[in-house]
N, C-alpha and C positions, 0 to 999 in steps of 0.2 A: 324461505322457510320461516315458520313462526318461532318466536322466542322460546315458548314452552317446549316445543318439539326439540329445540336445541339444548334442553336441560339447563337453561339459564335462569337463575333466581334473581329477581330484582328486589333490591332493598331500598325503600324510599325514606328520606329524612328531610322534611320540609320545615323551614323556619317560620313559625306562626307570626313572628314579629315583623316580617317583611312588609314595608309600606306598599301601597298599590303603585304599580309602575306602568307607564304609558308605552305599550308596544303592540305590534301587530301579532295578535295571538296565533293565527294560523301559520304565519311565517316562522315565528319563534318555535312553535310546535314542530314544524318541519325540520328546523335546525336540530332540535333535541332529538327527534326521531332518527335523523341521519347518524348522529353520534352514537345513539343506543344501538342501531342496527350494526354499525361497524364494530362496536364493542362486542356484541353478541357473536358476530362472525369471527372475531379474534379469539373466542374462547372455545376452542376445539374440544368437544367432549363435555361442554357445559362449564358452569362457574357462577360467580356472583357479580352482578352489576349493580353498583350503588348510584343512586340519583339523589342529589341533595341540593338545597337552596340555603343561602345564608347572606347576611349583610356584611359588607366590609367593616373593619374596625372604625374607620372614619365616617361610616354611615352614607358614603357617597355612591356606593356601588352595590347592586344586587347581583349575586353570583348563582349560576346554575352549574353544578358540577356533576360529571358523569365519569365514574371510575370503574374500569373493568379489570378482571383478574386474568386477562388473556395473555397472548404470546408477546405482547409489547412490540416496540419498534426499534430498529437500528437508528443510529444518528443520521444516516443518509435518508432513511424513510421519513424521519422526523422533520428534516429540513424541507422536504417536498410535499409534506402531507396536505397542504392546502393548495397546491398547484393544480390548475385545471388539467384534467386528462392524466394525472399521475395516479396509478393504482398498483397495488401489489396483488390484486385479485384477478383471477383468470377472466371473470365476466364483469369486472368493475369498469365503469365509465370514467372514474376518477373525477366525477363532478360533485359528488355528495358533500365532501368537506369544503370544496371551493364555494359551493352554494351556501353552505352553512356559514362560512367566514363572511361572505357578502351580506347575508341576512343580519348577522351580528353588527357588522360595520354600518349597515344602513340604520341601525338603531343607536349610532354613536357609541357602540360598545366595543369590546375587545375579546379575543379568544386566545387562550394559551393552552398548550399541550405539553404534558410531561410523560415520558415513557422510557423504559429500558427493556432490552430483550428479556423475556421470561418473567418480567415483573409487572405486567399489565400497563394500562394507559389511563391517564387522567386528563380530561378536557375540562377547562373552566371558561364558561362564558360570563362576561361581566357587562351589565347594563347600568347606565347612569340612573340614579334615583333623583327625580326632580323634586326638590323640597320648595313648596310655595312660601 
């Protein structure tokens, strides 16, 4: 289903001061879309999905953050969220977030997830900034 049909509003906040970062645009876009899709599906009856970028305080990492106002995750789900073939969805393959983590790691990056039941979920992808 498409995001508008799910009554999900996307709020974007991009840091204009981010330096250019060397990455595979198509693959990172796939990673971001995987997280956005999961977030939208977690917001039964709609909600707000925030997508933002920022630079770490030390200037060494560029962050892409996706925060949904959905159902959140239990501690057990949180522990397994990146495991291949783990899914809480009836029709889920459980590969979306495993692939997402692989893409981030292939860029020498890191991905963190924070979630609580009924409090939404926040994914933060961090990519190294190469300063010449």
